DRENPA-3360 file (N, C-alpha, C; in nm, 2 decimals, always signed):
BEGIN
1 = MTEQTEQR = -4.07/-15.30/+8.51/-3.90/-15.34/+8.54/-3.84/-15.39/+8.53 ~ -3.77/-15.47/+8.47/-3.70/-15.60/+8.53/-3.57/-15.57/+8.63 ~ -3.59/-15.68/+8.62/-3.49/-15.72/+8.76/-3.37/-15.66/+8.80 ~ -3.30/-15.62/+8.65/-3.14/-15.52/+8.70/-3.26/-15.37/+8.70 ~ -3.34/-15.32/+8.64/-3.37/-15.21/+8.73/-3.45/-15.19/+8.84 ~ -3.44/-15.28/+8.89/-3.49/-15.36/+9.02/-3.41/-15.36/+9.17 ~ -3.28/-15.30/+9.11/-3.17/-15.37/+9.21/-3.19/-15.23/+9.26 ~ -3.19/-15.28/+9.44/-3.18/-15.15/+9.52/-3.02/-15.07/+9.53;
9 = LAREQGPA = -3.04/-14.96/+9.58/-2.90/-14.85/+9.59/-2.86/-14.90/+9.74 ~ -2.76/-15.01/+9.74/-2.76/-15.05/+9.88/-2.60/-14.97/+9.94 ~ -2.64/-14.90/+10.04/-2.51/-14.80/+10.08/-2.49/-14.83/+10.21 ~ -2.53/-14.94/+10.27/-2.52/-15.01/+10.41/-2.32/-15.02/+10.39 ~ -2.31/-15.02/+10.54/-2.19/-15.07/+10.50/-2.15/-15.12/+10.63 ~ -2.06/-15.22/+10.68/-2.01/-15.28/+10.80/-2.15/-15.36/+10.83 ~ -2.11/-15.40/+10.97/-2.29/-15.46/+11.06/-2.36/-15.42/+10.99 ~ -2.41/-15.32/+10.94/-2.56/-15.25/+10.87/-2.55/-15.30/+10.74;
17 = ARVAALAE = -2.46/-15.36/+10.66/-2.45/-15.41/+10.55/-2.47/-15.59/+10.57 ~ -2.39/-15.61/+10.66/-2.45/-15.77/+10.73/-2.60/-15.76/+10.75 ~ -2.65/-15.67/+10.84/-2.81/-15.68/+10.92/-2.92/-15.68/+10.74 ~ -2.83/-15.60/+10.66/-2.90/-15.61/+10.52/-2.88/-15.74/+10.45 ~ -2.80/-15.81/+10.47/-2.81/-15.93/+10.35/-2.85/-16.01/+10.47 ~ -2.88/-16.02/+10.51/-3.00/-16.11/+10.66/-3.11/-16.09/+10.61 ~ -3.15/-15.96/+10.63/-3.32/-15.94/+10.62/-3.36/-15.97/+10.50 ~ -3.28/-15.92/+10.39/-3.36/-15.91/+10.26/-3.40/-16.01/+10.21;
25 = PVLADMGF = -3.33/-16.14/+10.25/-3.41/-16.28/+10.18/-3.55/-16.36/+10.27 ~ -3.52/-16.30/+10.41/-3.62/-16.30/+10.48/-3.75/-16.18/+10.43 ~ -3.72/-16.11/+10.42/-3.81/-15.99/+10.34/-3.89/-16.08/+10.24 ~ -3.82/-16.09/+10.12/-3.86/-16.11/+10.00/-3.97/-16.26/+10.04 ~ -3.91/-16.37/+10.11/-4.03/-16.46/+10.14/-4.16/-16.39/+10.16 ~ -4.13/-16.31/+10.28/-4.26/-16.24/+10.36/-4.35/-16.20/+10.23 ~ -4.31/-16.17/+10.12/-4.37/-16.09/+10.03/-4.34/-15.95/+10.02 ~ -4.24/-15.90/+10.10/-4.19/-15.74/+10.14/-4.04/-15.74/+10.07;
33 = RLVRVKMF = -3.97/-15.61/+10.09/-3.90/-15.59/+10.00/-3.80/-15.45/+10.07 ~ -3.68/-15.48/+10.11/-3.56/-15.41/+10.20/-3.56/-15.28/+10.11 ~ -3.60/-15.20/+10.17/-3.60/-15.03/+10.18/-3.39/-14.98/+10.20 ~ -3.41/-14.99/+10.34/-3.29/-14.93/+10.36/-3.21/-15.02/+10.53 ~ -3.09/-15.03/+10.55/-3.12/-15.04/+10.70/-3.03/-14.95/+10.72 ~ -3.05/-14.83/+10.88/-2.96/-14.78/+10.97/-2.92/-14.87/+11.07 ~ -2.85/-14.78/+11.14/-2.78/-14.83/+11.27/-2.72/-14.70/+11.36 ~ -2.81/-14.67/+11.44/-2.73/-14.52/+11.53/-2.75/-14.60/+11.70;
41 = GSTVQIMA = -2.59/-14.57/+11.72/-2.64/-14.58/+11.88/-2.68/-14.73/+11.92 ~ -2.78/-14.76/+12.01/-2.81/-14.89/+12.02/-2.92/-14.94/+11.92 ~ -2.99/-14.88/+11.86/-3.09/-14.88/+11.77/-3.05/-14.93/+11.61 ~ -3.13/-15.07/+11.56/-3.09/-15.11/+11.46/-3.20/-15.09/+11.39 ~ -3.22/-15.01/+11.29/-3.33/-14.97/+11.19/-3.36/-15.05/+11.07 ~ -3.46/-15.13/+11.05/-3.54/-15.16/+10.94/-3.61/-15.09/+10.85 ~ -3.64/-15.06/+10.71/-3.76/-15.01/+10.70/-3.75/-15.07/+10.56 ~ -3.90/-15.12/+10.53/-3.94/-15.20/+10.44/-4.06/-15.16/+10.40;
49 = ERADGTFT = -4.09/-15.25/+10.29/-4.25/-15.24/+10.21/-4.31/-15.32/+10.13 ~ -4.41/-15.34/+10.12/-4.47/-15.45/+9.98/-4.40/-15.38/+9.89 ~ -4.46/-15.44/+9.70/-4.41/-15.40/+9.59/-4.51/-15.29/+9.55 ~ -4.64/-15.23/+9.65/-4.70/-15.14/+9.65/-4.71/-15.00/+9.70 ~ -4.57/-15.05/+9.82/-4.51/-14.92/+9.89/-4.61/-14.90/+9.97 ~ -4.71/-14.98/+10.02/-4.77/-15.01/+10.17/-4.63/-15.11/+10.27 ~ -4.71/-15.08/+10.38/-4.64/-15.19/+10.50/-4.71/-15.12/+10.65 ~ -4.78/-15.23/+10.65/-4.86/-15.24/+10.78/-4.79/-15.23/+10.92;
57 = IDDCENFS = -4.86/-15.22/+11.02/-4.80/-15.20/+11.15/-4.82/-15.35/+11.17 ~ -4.89/-15.45/+11.13/-4.91/-15.58/+11.14/-4.74/-15.63/+11.02 ~ -4.75/-15.57/+10.92/-4.63/-15.65/+10.87/-4.51/-15.59/+10.90 ~ -4.49/-15.51/+10.99/-4.36/-15.49/+11.11/-4.38/-15.58/+11.20 ~ -4.49/-15.60/+11.25/-4.47/-15.72/+11.36/-4.41/-15.84/+11.32 ~ -4.44/-15.85/+11.21/-4.51/-16.03/+11.13/-4.30/-16.05/+11.18 ~ -4.27/-15.90/+11.09/-4.17/-15.93/+11.00/-4.04/-15.95/+11.18 ~ -4.11/-15.83/+11.22/-4.00/-15.87/+11.38/-3.98/-16.00/+11.43;
65 = RAFSPMLD = -4.13/-16.06/+11.43/-4.13/-16.16/+11.51/-4.02/-16.25/+11.43 ~ -4.05/-16.30/+11.26/-3.96/-16.37/+11.21/-3.79/-16.39/+11.23 ~ -3.76/-16.21/+11.22/-3.65/-16.18/+11.19/-3.54/-16.17/+11.35 ~ -3.61/-16.12/+11.42/-3.54/-16.09/+11.56/-3.49/-16.21/+11.61 ~ -3.53/-16.35/+11.61/-3.39/-16.48/+11.64/-3.36/-16.49/+11.56 ~ -3.34/-16.45/+11.46/-3.22/-16.43/+11.32/-3.13/-16.39/+11.35 ~ -3.14/-16.24/+11.35/-3.06/-16.12/+11.39/-2.98/-16.17/+11.54 ~ -3.06/-16.25/+11.63/-2.96/-16.26/+11.76/-2.86/-16.39/+11.70;
73 = VADIISSK = -2.89/-16.47/+11.65/-2.82/-16.62/+11.60/-2.69/-16.56/+11.49 ~ -2.73/-16.46/+11.44/-2.60/-16.41/+11.34/-2.51/-16.33/+11.43 ~ -2.55/-16.28/+11.57/-2.44/-16.24/+11.66/-2.37/-16.13/+11.58 ~ -2.44/-16.04/+11.46/-2.39/-15.90/+11.46/-2.35/-15.80/+11.51 ~ -2.46/-15.78/+11.61/-2.44/-15.68/+11.71/-2.40/-15.76/+11.86 ~ -2.27/-15.70/+11.90/-2.28/-15.79/+12.01/-2.32/-15.75/+12.15 ~ -2.41/-15.62/+12.15/-2.45/-15.59/+12.29/-2.59/-15.58/+12.24 ~ -2.70/-15.53/+12.38/-2.79/-15.52/+12.36/-2.85/-15.39/+12.24;
81 = YHLEVSSP = -2.97/-15.46/+12.18/-2.99/-15.34/+12.09/-3.18/-15.33/+12.11 ~ -3.22/-15.22/+12.01/-3.35/-15.19/+11.97/-3.38/-15.22/+11.83 ~ -3.44/-15.31/+11.77/-3.46/-15.34/+11.65/-3.62/-15.26/+11.59 ~ -3.59/-15.16/+11.50/-3.71/-15.11/+11.50/-3.74/-15.14/+11.32 ~ -3.83/-15.15/+11.31/-3.91/-15.20/+11.18/-4.00/-15.12/+11.16 ~ -3.97/-15.05/+11.06/-4.08/-14.91/+10.98/-4.14/-14.94/+10.78 ~ -4.22/-14.83/+10.78/-4.26/-14.82/+10.69/-4.15/-14.73/+10.62 ~ -4.12/-14.67/+10.50/-4.10/-14.56/+10.44/-4.15/-14.43/+10.45;
89 = GIDRPLVR = -4.24/-14.44/+10.50/-4.30/-14.30/+10.54/-4.35/-14.23/+10.40 ~ -4.38/-14.11/+10.40/-4.46/-14.03/+10.23/-4.32/-13.95/+10.21 ~ -4.21/-13.90/+10.26/-4.11/-13.87/+10.24/-4.00/-14.00/+10.20 ~ -4.01/-14.06/+10.16/-3.96/-14.15/+10.15/-3.81/-14.19/+10.08 ~ -3.73/-14.27/+10.10/-3.59/-14.22/+10.06/-3.60/-14.36/+9.93 ~ -3.55/-14.29/+9.81/-3.58/-14.38/+9.71/-3.45/-14.45/+9.66 ~ -3.44/-14.61/+9.63/-3.34/-14.72/+9.66/-3.34/-14.76/+9.52 ~ -3.49/-14.72/+9.44/-3.48/-14.86/+9.33/-3.48/-14.74/+9.23;
97 = PSDFEAWA = -3.45/-14.81/+9.06/-3.50/-14.74/+8.97/-3.64/-14.69/+8.94 ~ -3.73/-14.75/+9.00/-3.87/-14.81/+8.98/-3.94/-14.72/+9.06 ~ -3.89/-14.64/+9.18/-3.90/-14.53/+9.23/-3.88/-14.42/+9.20 ~ -3.81/-14.39/+9.12/-3.78/-14.24/+9.03/-3.93/-14.25/+8.90 ~ -3.91/-14.37/+8.89/-4.04/-14.41/+8.80/-4.18/-14.38/+8.82 ~ -4.21/-14.43/+9.02/-4.34/-14.41/+9.05/-4.34/-14.27/+9.06 ~ -4.25/-14.18/+9.10/-4.29/-14.08/+9.22/-4.25/-13.96/+9.06 ~ -4.25/-14.02/+8.94/-4.23/-13.85/+8.86/-4.26/-13.76/+8.89;
105 = GHDAKIEM = -4.24/-13.62/+8.85/-4.34/-13.53/+8.86/-4.35/-13.46/+9.03 ~ -4.30/-13.57/+9.14/-4.25/-13.46/+9.22/-4.12/-13.44/+9.28 ~ -4.12/-13.35/+9.40/-3.98/-13.32/+9.42/-3.90/-13.41/+9.49 ~ -3.73/-13.41/+9.44/-3.75/-13.51/+9.55/-3.59/-13.41/+9.58 ~ -3.47/-13.48/+9.70/-3.34/-13.47/+9.73/-3.27/-13.53/+9.67 ~ -3.13/-13.52/+9.60/-3.02/-13.62/+9.54/-2.88/-13.59/+9.64 ~ -2.85/-13.68/+9.66/-2.68/-13.62/+9.74/-2.64/-13.70/+9.68 ~ -2.51/-13.68/+9.57/-2.42/-13.77/+9.50/-2.29/-13.81/+9.57;
113 = AVPVAGRK = -2.26/-13.96/+9.57/-2.11/-13.99/+9.61/-2.02/-13.90/+9.52 ~ -2.09/-13.91/+9.43/-1.91/-13.89/+9.31/-2.03/-13.74/+9.26 ~ -1.96/-13.59/+9.25/-2.01/-13.54/+9.18/-2.01/-13.52/+9.09 ~ -2.16/-13.47/+8.97/-2.17/-13.45/+8.85/-2.20/-13.32/+8.80 ~ -2.08/-13.31/+8.75/-2.08/-13.16/+8.68/-2.02/-13.04/+8.81 ~ -1.95/-13.10/+8.88/-1.88/-12.99/+9.00/-1.98/-13.01/+9.08 ~ -2.08/-13.03/+9.11/-2.18/-13.04/+9.21/-2.25/-13.17/+9.26 ~ -2.25/-13.20/+9.42/-2.32/-13.28/+9.49/-2.47/-13.33/+9.49;
121 = RFRGALEG = -2.48/-13.21/+9.55/-2.61/-13.19/+9.59/-2.75/-13.11/+9.45 ~ -2.84/-13.22/+9.41/-2.98/-13.20/+9.33/-3.12/-13.15/+9.39 ~ -3.17/-13.05/+9.37/-3.34/-13.07/+9.38/-3.42/-13.03/+9.29 ~ -3.47/-13.17/+9.26/-3.58/-13.06/+9.15/-3.69/-13.19/+9.09 ~ -3.83/-13.19/+9.05/-3.90/-13.24/+9.03/-3.82/-13.41/+8.93 ~ -3.89/-13.49/+8.97/-3.82/-13.62/+8.94/-3.91/-13.63/+8.81 ~ -3.82/-13.66/+8.69/-3.89/-13.74/+8.53/-3.87/-13.82/+8.55 ~ -3.79/-13.95/+8.62/-3.82/-14.02/+8.62/-3.62/-14.12/+8.58;
129 = FHEGEVRL = -3.66/-14.23/+8.55/-3.48/-14.31/+8.51/-3.51/-14.37/+8.37 ~ -3.37/-14.34/+8.29/-3.31/-14.38/+8.17/-3.20/-14.40/+8.12 ~ -3.22/-14.57/+8.13/-3.08/-14.58/+8.10/-2.97/-14.57/+8.19 ~ -2.98/-14.61/+8.30/-2.85/-14.58/+8.40/-2.89/-14.45/+8.47 ~ -3.00/-14.34/+8.40/-2.98/-14.25/+8.51/-3.11/-14.15/+8.55 ~ -3.08/-14.16/+8.67/-3.22/-14.07/+8.73/-3.22/-13.90/+8.66 ~ -3.31/-13.90/+8.63/-3.35/-13.73/+8.52/-3.45/-13.64/+8.61 ~ -3.39/-13.55/+8.64/-3.49/-13.42/+8.71/-3.48/-13.31/+8.67;
137 = YIDNPEKG = -3.59/-13.22/+8.67/-3.58/-13.08/+8.62/-3.54/-13.00/+8.77 ~ -3.39/-12.95/+8.74/-3.36/-12.83/+8.83/-3.36/-12.69/+8.80 ~ -3.36/-12.61/+8.88/-3.36/-12.45/+8.86/-3.25/-12.43/+8.80 ~ -3.26/-12.36/+8.67/-3.12/-12.33/+8.58/-3.07/-12.14/+8.69 ~ -3.00/-12.11/+8.74/-2.92/-12.01/+8.77/-2.92/-11.90/+8.65 ~ -2.92/-11.90/+8.55/-2.86/-11.82/+8.44/-2.95/-11.80/+8.35 ~ -3.10/-11.89/+8.36/-3.18/-11.82/+8.28/-3.35/-11.83/+8.34 ~ -3.30/-11.77/+8.50/-3.50/-11.74/+8.53/-3.54/-11.86/+8.56;
145 = GEQLLVGV = -3.62/-11.85/+8.54/-3.71/-11.91/+8.59/-3.72/-12.09/+8.45 ~ -3.67/-12.04/+8.38/-3.64/-12.19/+8.34/-3.55/-12.33/+8.37 ~ -3.64/-12.42/+8.39/-3.59/-12.51/+8.45/-3.48/-12.59/+8.32 ~ -3.38/-12.71/+8.39/-3.30/-12.75/+8.31/-3.32/-12.93/+8.32 ~ -3.32/-13.00/+8.22/-3.36/-13.13/+8.30/-3.24/-13.21/+8.29 ~ -3.17/-13.24/+8.40/-3.05/-13.33/+8.42/-3.04/-13.46/+8.42 ~ -2.95/-13.53/+8.42/-2.97/-13.67/+8.48/-2.84/-13.73/+8.51 ~ -2.85/-13.80/+8.63/-2.75/-13.84/+8.74/-2.72/-14.01/+8.71;
153 = PFADIADA = -2.61/-14.04/+8.73/-2.62/-14.17/+8.75/-2.62/-14.24/+8.84 ~ -2.70/-14.32/+8.81/-2.79/-14.36/+8.95/-2.69/-14.49/+9.04 ~ -2.61/-14.52/+9.00/-2.50/-14.61/+9.08/-2.39/-14.52/+9.17 ~ -2.39/-14.36/+9.16/-2.37/-14.27/+9.19/-2.39/-14.23/+9.33 ~ -2.55/-14.25/+9.34/-2.60/-14.12/+9.41/-2.60/-14.21/+9.58 ~ -2.56/-14.12/+9.62/-2.53/-14.17/+9.79/-2.64/-14.18/+9.88 ~ -2.75/-14.09/+9.83/-2.90/-14.06/+9.92/-2.97/-14.00/+9.82 ~ -3.14/-14.05/+9.81/-3.24/-13.95/+9.76/-3.34/-13.99/+9.83;
161 = HLVLTDEL = -3.43/-13.91/+9.85/-3.54/-13.86/+9.94/-3.66/-13.75/+9.88 ~ -3.80/-13.86/+9.87/-3.90/-13.75/+9.80/-3.89/-13.64/+9.93 ~ -3.89/-13.53/+9.82/-3.94/-13.40/+9.94/-4.09/-13.39/+9.99 ~ -4.10/-13.38/+10.10/-4.25/-13.37/+10.18/-4.35/-13.21/+10.14 ~ -4.41/-13.25/+10.03/-4.49/-13.12/+9.99/-4.69/-13.19/+10.01 ~ -4.75/-13.09/+10.03/-4.88/-13.12/+10.00/-4.91/-13.23/+9.90 ~ -4.86/-13.17/+9.75/-4.90/-13.29/+9.64/-4.89/-13.40/+9.67 ~ -4.77/-13.39/+9.75/-4.69/-13.57/+9.77/-4.83/-13.63/+9.86;
169 = IEAAKARL = -4.83/-13.57/+9.97/-4.91/-13.62/+10.06/-5.04/-13.62/+10.01 ~ -5.13/-13.60/+9.89/-5.27/-13.64/+9.87/-5.18/-13.75/+9.76 ~ -5.06/-13.75/+9.67/-5.06/-13.86/+9.56/-5.06/-13.98/+9.70 ~ -4.99/-13.97/+9.78/-4.92/-14.10/+9.85/-5.08/-14.15/+9.89 ~ -5.19/-14.08/+9.95/-5.30/-14.13/+9.98/-5.39/-14.19/+9.89 ~ -5.36/-14.14/+9.82/-5.45/-14.18/+9.67/-5.40/-14.30/+9.60 ~ -5.28/-14.31/+9.64/-5.20/-14.46/+9.59/-5.25/-14.58/+9.66 ~ -5.31/-14.54/+9.79/-5.30/-14.69/+9.90/-5.43/-14.73/+9.86;
177 = PKGYGDGA = -5.39/-14.89/+9.86/-5.50/-14.96/+9.87/-5.64/-15.02/+9.90 ~ -5.78/-14.99/+9.84/-5.89/-14.95/+9.92/-5.93/-15.03/+10.08 ~ -5.94/-14.96/+10.14/-5.97/-15.01/+10.29/-5.87/-14.97/+10.40 ~ -5.73/-14.94/+10.30/-5.61/-14.96/+10.38/-5.60/-14.82/+10.45 ~ -5.70/-14.73/+10.53/-5.68/-14.65/+10.62/-5.70/-14.52/+10.56 ~ -5.68/-14.41/+10.69/-5.63/-14.28/+10.60/-5.46/-14.22/+10.57 ~ -5.41/-14.29/+10.59/-5.30/-14.25/+10.56/-5.15/-14.29/+10.65 ~ -5.21/-14.27/+10.78/-5.10/-14.28/+10.89/-5.06/-14.41/+10.91;
185 = EIDEDQIQ = -5.08/-14.54/+10.84/-5.04/-14.65/+10.84/-4.89/-14.61/+10.73 ~ -4.85/-14.52/+10.68/-4.73/-14.53/+10.61/-4.66/-14.41/+10.61 ~ -4.70/-14.32/+10.80/-4.64/-14.28/+10.85/-4.49/-14.32/+10.92 ~ -4.37/-14.35/+10.92/-4.31/-14.43/+11.00/-4.28/-14.38/+11.12 ~ -4.37/-14.24/+11.15/-4.36/-14.17/+11.32/-4.45/-14.28/+11.42 ~ -4.56/-14.35/+11.35/-4.69/-14.43/+11.33/-4.63/-14.53/+11.45 ~ -4.51/-14.59/+11.39/-4.49/-14.71/+11.39/-4.41/-14.72/+11.56 ~ -4.44/-14.75/+11.66/-4.36/-14.76/+11.74/-4.22/-14.92/+11.75;
193 = PEEEDNNG = -4.09/-14.89/+11.78/-4.02/-14.97/+11.79/-4.04/-15.08/+11.88 ~ -4.00/-15.20/+11.83/-3.98/-15.32/+11.91/-3.86/-15.33/+11.94 ~ -3.84/-15.36/+12.12/-3.71/-15.34/+12.19/-3.65/-15.51/+12.16 ~ -3.55/-15.57/+12.14/-3.50/-15.67/+12.13/-3.36/-15.64/+12.19 ~ -3.34/-15.77/+12.31/-3.22/-15.77/+12.35/-3.11/-15.88/+12.32 ~ -2.95/-15.85/+12.29/-2.92/-15.96/+12.23/-2.80/-15.95/+12.33 ~ -2.78/-16.10/+12.36/-2.67/-16.11/+12.48/-2.53/-16.16/+12.45 ~ -2.51/-16.19/+12.29/-2.45/-16.25/+12.21/-2.33/-16.13/+12.25;
% end
């Protein structure tokens, strides 16, 4: 994948976008890459991974220790907050063209910021990424069991994530490096958020 096809689909706005801009170079220096930033209530959630899709509890803790002081100094959040650093999980968000390539054959849900052929929601088996478009097979209501291959512009995607299936769970476990464990580490629910106070 070229640098262009590795460009992240960034949908953060306001303070979340500022947190993402601050976090991305720190993650890169540590050998990680940003998946997304979400802010809700007093929680700042940063989802990240290694290039192979893994992100251990140790990785979360190491990044949190490095990033928390920077977030405090930046004073993006003026009240107390909880910093939660997690892996993408198995039913992960898809934020780079390479994500759609890597998980071809698995089901995904895609929500568009701009409608395509009059619709904003698509669900189907990923075919991959080609010339700026994410391609997937969707059910064709007019032809019974026959599926349609459709392409949606990557740049116009608002949100995309894998659909949790037994096949996906097995595929995710099979991709783990040897000795990585039984797959629990890639479940974001296993990772406890670290609380950080910002009195800025």
